[in-house]
KETORRO-465328 format. One record per residue (C-alpha): residue number from 0; residue in one letter; x, y, z. Coordinates in nm, 3 decimals, decimal comma. Layout:
   nr  rest     east    north       up
  NUM     A        X        Y        Z
...
end
This chain:
   nr  rest     east    north       up
    0     M    9,541    2,232   -7,567
    1     K    9,413    2,013   -7,282
    2     K    9,768    1,907   -7,204
    3     E    9,876    2,271   -7,178
    4     V    9,586    2,347   -6,942
    5     V    9,674    2,053   -6,717
    6     V   10,039    2,154   -6,709
    7     G    9,948    2,512   -6,628
    8     L    9,714    2,417   -6,346
    9     L    9,974    2,179   -6,203
   10     F   10,230    2,458   -6,212
   11     I    9,998    2,697   -6,029
   12     F    9,919    2,431   -5,767
   13     L   10,285    2,358   -5,701
   14     T   10,357    2,729   -5,679
   15     L   10,084    2,775   -5,416
   16     I   10,224    2,487   -5,211
   17     L   10,574    2,633   -5,233
   18     L   10,461    2,979   -5,127
   19     S   10,253    2,840   -4,839
   20     S   10,547    2,635   -4,720
   21     L   10,774    2,938   -4,749
   22     Q   10,535    3,151   -4,544
   23     A   10,502    2,882   -4,274
   24     Q   10,877    2,838   -4,263
   25     T   10,929    3,212   -4,229
   26     T   10,679    3,227   -3,942
   27     L   10,851    2,935   -3,768
   28     V   11,192    3,097   -3,807
   29     N   11,064    3,425   -3,662
   30     E   10,903    3,244   -3,367
   31     T   11,219    3,046   -3,299
   32     A   11,429    3,362   -3,303
   33     K   11,198    3,532   -3,054
   34     I   11,195    3,234   -2,820
   35     D   11,574    3,212   -2,838
   36     K   11,579    3,577   -2,736
   37     A   11,343    3,506   -2,445
   38     Y   11,563    3,225   -2,317
   39     A   11,867    3,450   -2,351
   40     C   11,691    3,725   -2,157
   41     L   11,599    3,485   -1,875
   42     G   11,949    3,341   -1,876
   43     S   12,101    3,687   -1,833
   44     K   11,904    3,724   -1,509
   45     T   12,016    3,391   -1,361
   46     N   12,363    3,318   -1,499
   47     T   12,554    3,392   -1,177
   48     T   12,519    3,293   -0,814
   49     A   12,479    3,657   -0,715
   50     K   12,193    3,710   -0,958
   51     C   12,012    3,394   -0,846
   52     S   12,055    3,484   -0,479
   53     S   11,890    3,821   -0,539
   54     L   11,572    3,657   -0,674
   55     S   11,264    3,570   -0,470
   56     T   11,186    3,207   -0,390
   57     E   10,914    3,203   -0,655
   58     E   11,149    3,349   -0,918
   59     K   11,412    3,087   -0,834
   60     T   11,150    2,814   -0,858
   61     F   11,028    2,905   -1,206
   62     S   11,381    2,976   -1,330
   63     L   11,479    2,627   -1,223
   64     L   11,169    2,490   -1,391
   65     A   11,240    2,670   -1,720
   66     I   11,619    2,666   -1,763
   67     S   11,754    2,457   -1,472
   68     Q   11,913    2,759   -1,303
   69     C   11,923    2,863   -0,935
   70     K   11,887    2,510   -0,795
   71     N   12,133    2,555   -0,509
   72     E   11,990    2,896   -0,426
   73     L   11,639    2,749   -0,410
   74     M   11,756    2,477   -0,172
   75     S   11,912    2,747    0,045
   76     D   11,568    2,905    0,086
   77     S   11,424    2,587    0,240
   78     Q   11,372    2,492    0,599
   79     N   11,562    2,189    0,735
   80     N   11,741    2,129    0,405
   81     G   11,446    2,075    0,176
   82     E   11,152    2,018    0,409
   83     C   10,943    2,318    0,310
   84     W   10,965    2,670    0,164
   85     P   11,040    2,944    0,249
   86     S   11,246    2,894    0,561
   87     G   11,082    3,030    0,876
   88     N   10,741    3,072    0,714
   89     C   10,662    2,756    0,518
   90     R   10,372    2,788    0,274
   91     I   10,174    2,518    0,095
   92     K   10,183    2,684   -0,247
   93     T   10,552    2,774   -0,233
   94     T   10,652    2,427   -0,115
   95     A   10,445    2,255   -0,386
   96     Q   10,600    2,474   -0,657
   97     A   10,951    2,404   -0,525
   98     I   10,881    2,029   -0,530
   99     L   10,766    2,063   -0,891
  100     A   11,084    2,239   -1,003
  101     L   11,324    2,023   -0,801
  102     D   11,167    1,697   -0,913
  103     N   11,203    1,814   -1,272
  104     S   11,575    1,859   -1,200
  105     N   11,603    1,505   -1,058
  106     Q   11,634    1,633   -0,700
  107     Q   11,504    1,413   -0,419
  108     T   11,184    1,567   -0,271
  109     S   11,040    1,291   -0,050
  110     T   11,089    1,497    0,268
  111     A   10,896    1,788    0,123
  112     Q   10,619    1,556    0,000
  113     D   10,580    1,413    0,350
  114     W   10,558    1,762    0,493
  115     L   10,282    1,853    0,247
  116     L   10,076    1,544    0,324
  117     S   10,100    1,621    0,695
  118     Q    9,933    1,959    0,650
  119     N    9,586    1,833    0,561
  120     K    9,261    1,880    0,751
  121     S    8,890    1,833    0,695
  122     P    8,734    2,146    0,550
  123     T    8,450    2,300    0,743
  124     E    8,302    2,456    0,431
  125     L    8,139    2,129    0,319
  126     I    7,825    1,951    0,438
  127     W    7,815    1,573    0,388
  128     Y    7,513    1,348    0,347
  129     L    7,455    0,970    0,347
  130     Q    7,196    0,833    0,108
  131     V    7,046    0,483    0,139
  132     E    6,823    0,368   -0,147
  133     N    6,611    0,055   -0,193
  134     P    6,445   -0,038   -0,523
  135     D    6,190   -0,280   -0,372
  136     G    5,969   -0,079   -0,142
  137     A    5,995   -0,049    0,234
  138     T    6,319   -0,172    0,391
  139     D    6,453   -0,221    0,742
  140     C    6,820   -0,137    0,786
  141     T    7,096   -0,110    1,046
  142     V    7,384    0,140    1,058
  143     S    7,690    0,075    1,277
  144     Y    7,974    0,312    1,369
  145     G    8,204    0,330    1,664
  146     A    8,092    0,059    1,906
  147     S    7,718    0,108    1,854
  148     S    7,449    0,001    1,606
  149     Y    7,123    0,179    1,524
  150     E    6,814    0,063    1,338
  151     F    6,614    0,266    1,087
  152     S    6,357    0,204    0,815
  153     I    6,298    0,333    0,463
  154     G    5,936    0,363    0,357
  155     E    5,767    0,318    0,021
  156     D    5,808    0,693   -0,037
  157     K    6,190    0,660    0,007
  158     K    6,178    0,862    0,330
  159     I    6,367    0,762    0,646
  160     W    6,189    0,708    0,975
  161     N    6,349    0,599    1,300
  162     N    6,373    0,671    1,667
  163     S    6,747    0,756    1,676
  164     T    7,061    0,686    1,473
  165     G    7,305    0,819    1,728
  166     P    7,505    1,143    1,751
  167     C    7,666    1,121    1,404
  168     L    7,356    1,096    1,180
  169     S    7,046    1,312    1,163
  170     R    6,766    1,318    0,909
  171     A    6,791    1,597    0,649
  172     Q    6,653    1,711    0,312
  173     D    6,292    1,631    0,400
  174     D    6,399    1,301    0,561
  175     Y    6,539    1,155    0,239
  176     W    6,906    1,161    0,353
  177     F    7,118    1,149    0,666
  178     R    7,333    1,450    0,747
  179     I    7,674    1,352    0,886
  180     S    7,803    1,554    1,181
  181     P    8,142    1,725    1,112
  182     S    8,281    1,566    1,430
  183     C    8,218    1,223    1,276
  184     Y    8,393    1,264    0,941
  185     N    8,658    1,020    1,057
  186     Q    8,400    0,749    1,131
  187     E    8,325    0,444    0,914
  188     F    7,954    0,380    0,862
  189     Q    7,852    0,018    0,794
  190     I    7,502   -0,026    0,652
  191     S    7,302   -0,347    0,601
  192     C    6,935   -0,401    0,502
  193     N    6,685   -0,688    0,467
  194     K    6,643   -0,608    0,095
  195     D    6,879   -0,513   -0,184
  196     F    7,005   -0,158   -0,140
  197     S    7,273    0,093   -0,238
  198     T    7,455    0,372   -0,055
  199     T    7,646    0,680   -0,161
  200     L    7,784    1,003   -0,018
  201     L    7,676    1,349   -0,128
  202     F    7,814    1,690   -0,041
  203     S    7,740    2,058   -0,079
  204     K    7,890    2,390    0,016
  205     T    7,753    2,564    0,321
  206     G    7,484    2,814    0,224
  207     T    7,413    2,675   -0,126
  208     A    7,152    2,439   -0,264
  209     T    7,383    2,269   -0,515
  210     I    7,441    1,902   -0,433
  211     H    7,742    1,705   -0,561
  212     V    7,746    1,327   -0,573
  213     L    8,058    1,118   -0,539
  214     P    8,108    0,891   -0,839
  215     N    8,139    0,580   -0,620
  216     T    7,809    0,408   -0,545
  217     H    7,814    0,090   -0,334
  218     S    7,548   -0,180   -0,373
  219     A    7,475   -0,492   -0,164
  220     A    7,229   -0,777   -0,149
  221     S    7,002   -0,831    0,147
  222     G    7,140   -0,997    0,459
  223     S    7,364   -0,922    0,749
  224     G    7,680   -1,088    0,618
  225     S    7,971   -0,911    0,457
  226     Q    7,807   -0,945    0,118
  227     G    7,505   -0,754    0,242
  228     T    7,697   -0,466    0,398
  229     T    7,832   -0,142    0,252
  230     T    8,087    0,088    0,414
  231     E    8,096    0,465    0,372
  232     K    8,347    0,713    0,513
  233     V    8,389    1,083    0,454
  234     E    8,734    1,139    0,308
  235     S    8,753    1,506    0,232
  236     Y    9,060    1,713    0,297
  237     C    9,229    2,039    0,218
  238     F    9,580    2,165    0,279
  239     A    9,588    2,409    0,566
  240     E    9,801    2,697    0,691
  241     N    9,755    2,804    1,052
  242     N    9,470    2,550    1,074
  243     F    9,277    2,719    0,791
  244     C    9,228    2,571    0,445
  245     T    9,416    2,750    0,169
  246     Y    9,243    2,704   -0,165
  247     E    9,529    2,811   -0,392
  248     G    9,775    2,609   -0,188
  249     T    9,550    2,302   -0,214
  250     L    9,531    2,348   -0,592
  251     W    9,909    2,349   -0,632
  252     A    9,968    2,070   -0,379
  253     A    9,708    1,842   -0,537
  254     L    9,848    1,912   -0,884
  255     V   10,206    1,828   -0,787
  256     L   10,123    1,524   -0,572
  257     N    9,901    1,384   -0,847
  258     A   10,191    1,417   -1,093
  259     L   10,404    1,224   -0,843
  260     D   10,149    0,937   -0,846
  261     K    9,990    1,023   -0,510
  262     D    9,616    0,969   -0,461
  263     V    9,456    1,313   -0,436
  264     S    9,092    1,212   -0,484
  265     S    9,008    1,311   -0,126
  266     Y    9,098    1,674   -0,206
  267     L    8,871    1,699   -0,511
  268     P    8,539    1,760   -0,326
  269     Y    8,687    2,067   -0,159
  270     L    8,846    2,193   -0,481
  271     I    8,539    2,134   -0,697
  272     T    8,287    2,274   -0,451
  273     L    8,474    2,598   -0,382
  274     A    8,589    2,654   -0,742
  275     E    8,320    2,911   -0,818
  276     D    8,428    3,113   -0,513
  277     N    8,791    3,128   -0,628
  278     P    8,795    3,208   -1,003
  279     R    9,109    3,424   -0,967
  280     F    9,318    3,109   -0,920
  281     L    9,197    2,946   -1,247
  282     P    9,086    2,622   -1,075
  283     D    8,975    2,472   -1,409
  284     A    9,341    2,447   -1,516
  285     F    9,429    2,237   -1,211
  286     L    9,111    2,027   -1,215
  287     F    9,146    1,950   -1,586
  288     F    9,502    1,834   -1,535
  289     I    9,417    1,617   -1,234
  290     T    9,094    1,460   -1,363
  291     S    9,133    1,482   -1,746
  292     D    8,764    1,578   -1,746
  293     E    8,701    1,762   -2,074
  294     N    8,429    1,969   -1,906
  295     F    8,697    2,144   -1,700
  296     G    8,907    2,185   -2,015
  297     A    8,623    2,342   -2,210
  298     S    8,542    2,573   -1,919
  299     L    8,907    2,679   -1,900
  300     L    8,936    2,754   -2,272
  301     S    8,611    2,951   -2,269
  302     K    8,771    3,201   -2,029
  303     Q    9,024    3,317   -2,291
  304     R    8,973    3,690   -2,349
  305     S    8,989    3,860   -2,689
  306     N    9,104    3,521   -2,827
  307     K    9,448    3,602   -2,682
  308     W    9,499    3,578   -2,306
  309     W    9,360    3,482   -1,967
  310     S    9,333    3,739   -1,688
  311     E    9,142    3,609   -1,388
  312     S    9,393    3,732   -1,131
  313     G    9,476    4,058   -1,309
  314     D    9,815    3,931   -1,434
  315     R    9,746    3,817   -1,788
  316     Y   10,099    3,683   -1,844
  317     Y   10,099    3,453   -1,540
  318     D    9,738    3,348   -1,600
  319     T    9,801    3,269   -1,968
  320     A   10,099    3,052   -1,877
  321     L    9,890    2,874   -1,611
  322     A    9,595    2,821   -1,847
  323     M    9,818    2,665   -2,113
  324     Y   10,008    2,441   -1,871
  325     P    9,771    2,140   -1,904
  326     F    9,796    2,163   -2,286
  327     Q   10,174    2,132   -2,304
  328     S   10,153    1,824   -2,525
  329     E    9,851    1,945   -2,725
  330     T    9,785    2,191   -3,007
  331     R    9,460    2,384   -2,982
  332     T    9,331    2,698   -3,144
  333     E    9,335    2,886   -2,815
  334     K    9,698    2,794   -2,760
  335     T    9,797    2,910   -3,109
  336     N    9,623    3,243   -3,051
  337     A    9,789    3,285   -2,711
  338     K   10,134    3,217   -2,856
  339     Q   10,080    3,474   -3,130
  340     W    9,974    3,736   -2,877
  341     L   10,270    3,666   -2,646
  342     L   10,514    3,708   -2,934
  343     E   10,350    4,038   -3,026
  344     V   10,384    4,187   -2,676
  345     Q   10,732    4,052   -2,604
  346     D   10,958    4,338   -2,491
  347     A   11,273    4,449   -2,668
  348     K   11,503    4,250   -2,437
  349     G   11,314    3,928   -2,507
  350     C   11,135    3,894   -2,172
  351     W   10,779    3,980   -2,086
  352     Q   10,753    4,305   -1,889
  353     D   11,110    4,237   -1,775
  354     N   10,946    4,003   -1,521
  355     T   11,159    3,701   -1,426
  356     R   10,879    3,487   -1,282
  357     N   10,635    3,542   -1,568
  358     T   10,900    3,498   -1,838
  359     A   11,017    3,171   -1,683
  360     F   10,662    3,040   -1,639
  361     I   10,566    3,130   -1,998
  362     L   10,869    2,946   -2,135
  363     A   10,821    2,643   -1,912
  364     S   10,451    2,620   -1,997
  365     I   10,427    2,711   -2,365
  366     W   10,778    2,676   -2,511
  367     P   10,945    2,419   -2,283
  368     R   11,293    2,300   -2,363
  369     G   11,355    1,980   -2,173
  370     T   11,690    1,826   -2,110
  371     S   11,593    1,491   -2,253
  372     G   11,803    1,356   -2,532
  373     D   11,961    1,031   -2,640
  374     G   12,037    0,898   -2,296
  375     V   12,396    1,014   -2,270
  376     D   12,550    1,212   -1,983
  377     G   12,287    1,087   -1,741
  378     E   11,998    1,236   -1,939
  379     L   11,688    1,028   -1,999
  380     P   11,595    0,954   -2,358
  381     S   11,299    1,147   -2,492
  382     C   10,964    0,971   -2,465
  383     T   10,834    1,094   -2,800
  384     S   11,156    0,993   -2,977
  385     K   11,077    0,634   -2,877
  386     G   10,729    0,653   -3,030
  387     Y   10,536    0,693   -2,704
  388     Y   10,315    0,972   -2,567
  389     C   10,365    1,237   -2,299
  390     V   10,031    1,261   -2,118
  391     S    9,892    1,347   -1,777
  392     S    9,848    1,054   -1,543
  393     G    9,473    1,050   -1,596
  394     S    9,510    1,022   -1,973
  395     C    9,724    0,709   -1,990
  396     D    9,555    0,389   -2,106
  397     G    9,872    0,186   -2,141
  398     Q   10,204    0,117   -1,976
  399     V   10,399    0,396   -1,805
  400     F   10,771    0,417   -1,882
  401     S   10,972    0,592   -1,613
  402     E   11,295    0,543   -1,808
  403     Y   11,189    0,799   -2,071
  404     D   11,160    1,173   -2,021
  405     C   10,857    1,399   -2,065
  406     P   10,787    1,764   -1,980
  407     T   10,714    1,840   -1,616
  408     L   10,397    1,682   -1,471
  409     F   10,359    1,449   -1,770
  410     E   10,443    1,082   -1,789
  411     C   10,554    0,863   -2,075
  412     C   10,271    0,632   -2,178
  413     S   10,243    0,361   -2,443
  414     A    9,884    0,453   -2,535
  415     Q    9,674    0,765   -2,499
  416     S    9,318    0,763   -2,372
  417     Q    9,069    0,741   -2,653
  418     Q    8,943    1,088   -2,724
  419     P    8,568    1,144   -2,734
  420     T    8,387    1,249   -3,049
  421     C    8,253    1,599   -3,099
  422     D    7,897    1,468   -3,073
  423     E    7,976    1,306   -2,739
  424     L    8,086    1,643   -2,604
  425     G    7,776    1,811   -2,746
  426     G    7,987    2,025   -2,977
  427     E    7,955    2,154   -3,333
  428     I    8,205    2,070   -3,607
  429     C    8,339    2,379   -3,786
  430     S    8,481    2,350   -4,138
  431     S    8,820    2,483   -4,245
  432     S    8,657    2,806   -4,364
  433     E    8,502    2,871   -4,022
  434     I    8,618    2,964   -3,675
  435     C    8,470    2,886   -3,335
  436     S    8,332    3,183   -3,141
  437     G    8,381    2,990   -2,815
  438     S    8,617    2,715   -2,703
  439     T    8,739    2,407   -2,886
  440     A    8,828    2,056   -2,778
  441     S    9,057    1,780   -2,901
  442     V    8,832    1,502   -3,032
  443     S    8,850    1,205   -3,263
  444     G    8,681    1,163   -3,601
  445     L    8,764    1,503   -3,752
  446     S    8,874    1,558   -4,111
  447     T    9,167    1,780   -4,206
  448     G    9,094    2,143   -4,122
  449     Q    8,790    2,071   -3,903
  450     I    8,760    2,174   -3,537
  451     C    8,514    2,083   -3,264
  452     C    8,340    2,388   -3,118
  453     T    8,219    2,295   -2,769
  454     T    8,090    2,640   -2,671
  455     G    7,971    2,918   -2,898
  456     T    7,899    2,870   -3,267
  457     C    8,082    2,824   -3,596
  458     K    8,129    3,156   -3,776
  459     A    8,277    3,243   -4,113
  460     R    8,636    3,366   -4,099
  461     G    8,652    3,742   -4,085
  462     E    8,301    3,768   -3,942
  463     D    8,269    4,032   -3,672
  464     Q    8,341    3,892   -3,330
  465     G    8,140    4,156   -3,156
  466     T    8,422    4,329   -2,968
  467     S    8,417    4,706   -2,918
  468     F    8,787    4,740   -2,837
  469     T    8,970    4,898   -3,127
  470     C    9,334    4,922   -3,023
  471     E    9,466    4,588   -3,141
  472     T    9,241    4,572   -3,447
  473     S    9,394    4,905   -3,552
  474     G    9,752    4,785   -3,524
  475     G    9,822    4,892   -3,165
  476     T    9,917    4,690   -2,857
  477     C    9,731    4,694   -2,525
  478     R    9,976    4,710   -2,235
  479     I    9,914    4,692   -1,863
  480     S   10,187    4,939   -1,770
  481     S   10,360    5,204   -1,981
  482     C   10,438    5,198   -2,352
  483     E   10,781    5,095   -2,475
  484     S   11,044    5,338   -2,600
  485     N   10,947    5,301   -2,967
  486     E   10,575    5,343   -2,897
  487     T   10,343    5,632   -2,828
  488     L   10,030    5,637   -2,614
  489     S    9,716    5,670   -2,824
  490     T    9,383    5,793   -2,693
  491     D    9,205    5,732   -3,023
  492     Y    9,167    5,359   -2,961
  493     T    9,033    5,158   -2,667
  494     C    9,156    4,856   -2,474
  495     Q    8,995    4,614   -2,236
  496     Y    9,046    4,640   -1,858
  497     D    9,161    5,005   -1,878
  498     D    9,487    4,906   -2,046
  499     K    9,695    5,157   -2,239
  500     C    9,686    5,152   -2,619
  501     C   10,042    5,181   -2,749
  502     V   10,106    5,247   -3,116
  503     S   10,446    5,176   -3,266
  504     E   10,617    5,474   -3,424
  505     S   10,784    5,256   -3,680
  506     K   10,626    4,921   -3,639
  507     P   10,768    4,669   -3,877
  508     K   10,497    4,482   -4,056
  509     S   10,553    4,131   -4,162
  510     S   10,429    4,152   -4,518
  511     Y   10,424    3,895   -4,789
  512     T   10,300    4,138   -5,055
  513     W   10,587    4,054   -5,288
  514     I   10,501    3,688   -5,269
  515     W   10,143    3,751   -5,376
  516     I   10,251    3,991   -5,651
  517     L   10,485    3,723   -5,784
  518     L   10,207    3,469   -5,765
  519     V    9,964    3,693   -5,956
  520     L   10,224    3,759   -6,224
  521     I   10,291    3,388   -6,261
  522     V    9,921    3,314   -6,294
  523     L    9,876    3,592   -6,554
  524     V   10,171    3,472   -6,759
  525     V   10,052    3,113   -6,758
  526     A    9,698    3,222   -6,848
  527     G    9,833    3,440   -7,129
  528     I   10,030    3,149   -7,274
  529     L    9,744    2,903   -7,252
  530     F    9,475    3,132   -7,390
  531     R    9,677    3,355   -7,622
  532     D    9,462    3,283   -7,932
  533     K    9,138    3,361   -7,753
  534     L    9,285    3,677   -7,603
  535     R    9,405    3,794   -7,950
  536     N    9,058    3,749   -8,100
  537     L    8,900    3,918   -7,802
  538     W    9,135    4,213   -7,842
  539     F    9,047    4,259   -8,208
  540     K    8,677    4,239   -8,129
  541     M    8,708    4,501   -7,855
  542     K    8,907    4,725   -8,084
  543     S    8,654    4,688   -8,362
  544     K    8,358    4,768   -8,138
  545     G    8,525    5,057   -7,965
  546     G    8,675    5,225   -8,275
  547     K    8,527    5,477   -8,519
  548     P    8,276    5,374   -8,787
  549     G    8,456    5,210   -9,064
  550     A    8,752    5,117   -8,847
  551     A    8,938    4,808   -8,948
  552     G    8,845    4,479   -8,794
  553     P    9,018    4,143   -8,807
  554     G    9,125    4,060   -9,159
  555     Y    9,031    4,404   -9,288
  556     R    9,250    4,510   -9,587
  557     G    9,122    4,860   -9,635
  558     P    8,860    5,010   -9,875
  559     P    8,870    4,930  -10,246
  560     A    9,050    5,175  -10,467
  561     P    8,816    5,447  -10,612
  562     P    8,757    5,462  -10,988
  563     Y    8,979    5,698  -11,193
  564     T    8,843    6,049  -11,220
  565     P    8,995    6,305  -11,463
  566     Y    9,141    6,618  -11,316
  567     Y    8,947    6,939  -11,351
  568     P    9,099    7,256  -11,209
  569     R    8,903    7,420  -10,935
  570     P    8,759    7,762  -10,999
  571     T    8,972    8,034  -10,850
  572     R    8,841    8,295  -10,615
  573     P    8,978    8,646  -10,593
  574     F    9,214    8,702  -10,308
  575     P    9,086    8,929  -10,034
  576     E    9,212    9,285  -10,030
  577     R    9,538    9,320   -9,842
  578     R    9,536    9,564   -9,556
  579     I    9,829    9,802   -9,535
  580     L    9,964    9,855   -9,191
  581     V   10,130   10,168   -9,077
  582     P   10,481   10,116   -8,929
  583     S   10,359   10,139   -8,571
  584     Q   10,109    9,862   -8,635
  585     Q   10,350    9,624   -8,798
  586     P   10,430    9,328   -8,584
  587     Q   10,775    9,320   -8,444
  588     R   10,985    9,024   -8,539
  589     P   11,218    8,893   -8,277
  590     A   11,580    8,964   -8,345
  591     L   11,763    8,672   -8,487
  592     R   12,090    8,574   -8,332
  593     P   12,360    8,478   -8,569
  594     V   12,440    8,115   -8,540
  595     K   12,800    8,034   -8,580
  596     S   12,897    7,721   -8,755
  597     A   13,139    7,477   -8,598
  598     A   13,412    7,577   -8,846
  599     S   13,367    7,948   -8,772
  600     K   13,387    7,884   -8,404
  601     E   13,702    7,682   -8,448
  602     L   13,865    7,961   -8,654
  603     D   13,787    8,216   -8,386
  604     D   13,955    7,999   -8,128
  605     V   14,269    7,970   -8,342
  606     L   14,290    8,346   -8,400
  607     K   14,243    8,404   -8,029
  608     K   14,532    8,176   -7,943
  609     L   14,760    8,340   -8,207
  610     K   14,682    8,678   -8,065
  611     E   14,775    8,563   -7,719
  612     M   15,101    8,417   -7,848
  613     G   15,186    8,743   -8,021
  614     K   15,155    8,932   -7,701
end
């Protein structure tokens, strides 16, 4: 009996694995078919020179990035044969995006990179401070810049007192720091003291009290020699158009130049400080990619709306593609949810809203298909096929291999940066039966099925998420524009952001009901075989308890035969008096139709035929 139970349980387990694998395979096949359709849709918009020429510069850029189409047409849009884009009105953002796409197609972009780097300037939105600290009480110091030197002192209370430190430095923040004049941002400040000291630069945005500190702190021993001197210089830039900083342009330029191994640290103070003023550009996506700081990553993931999309600029398709761009080589819960949503709202042609730019960006970001292969026909071998890792430049802790190919903006690295633990990020570990109400992060030390919840809390699956929008939970689709041809506009359900709730008239539902029915039947059959004796006894007991008194139970052979009793005739009773009915009261019998036998019927047929022959 024990052997039968073990065999039955093993059979059920294997069946569950098979059905789970079948369901996953079916989902993968459906996703692949939809993505194939999306690539075909984009290809139909860019498969001729005429079609590419009709596209905007941005559409050409992302088409080149996604499917390597419209390269020549994009070059034709440039000024001075690839210096900047578009010709006649060069823009920072457009040029940076063109460099990104062309570099991915192995096109030389050094001229465009030089043009970008020449467009920088010092932002006027930042205020810079110089801090000099001494751990051992009062200190006398000297600061030199230009051709002059100035003396100042730091008291026991850490405050600065002096007669004058020249035109570039003035006491600020209750005399604890020096404020650097904007006209002196290009100056080098050399500081020396008669006791051990340290110096650092701080910055803030004009009109705010928030102070940011550069990560580099310089320390020196007492003395006037080189060992007792620190040097500080404000290196803060933005990319400018018409002599004004452009925040979005600086984001794209810094992203692309960083991927091309250029030092972009001097642009980070401007980008970080003004991030809260420019949420529509999703700065966290750029900053996370450039710095690999998980704080930016967690902030970015926390902005996902309805566990499906991002919509900071108002275009949820573009924003979702941008938000997922830094996670090209990663798998996170937010990315899985975004992919599912995108496949649900994909239009009948395979594109998204029939929009060339958004469709190309979605494919390049979330479902990229690189040209890397086995190294033949001039193509670089795939990095991952060689056992290495495609990571951002800030996440490489090993050797970089330029001879192997990775998706755009990523480099092939021999070793990934060690991921932090969930505790180090201050997160909460959710079990496989729970979901995270906020954002998640990739961490080390997790068991199978666990996730690290960095914001929000762990909640049981199926627990109410607290949303009041009913369209998508009721089977509809929220659309920005009009409903598709096979959908009707519903006013019974609500969407976020004043979107339209579209309900499919004949929406095919991917159901696996038959699989579960088959599974239940298999389980019942196996259980019936294993426990047939117990079920038989249980059936007899139920029948015995539920039947009439005296009903037969298990093993019941019926009552014993009664003893023989002689027959005595029963006394007869007189019949009741018959009532005579008059003819009108007699019941009418229905008339009986004569029923002909088969032989009689056959005889009639013969006589009928003879009569006809006689005639």
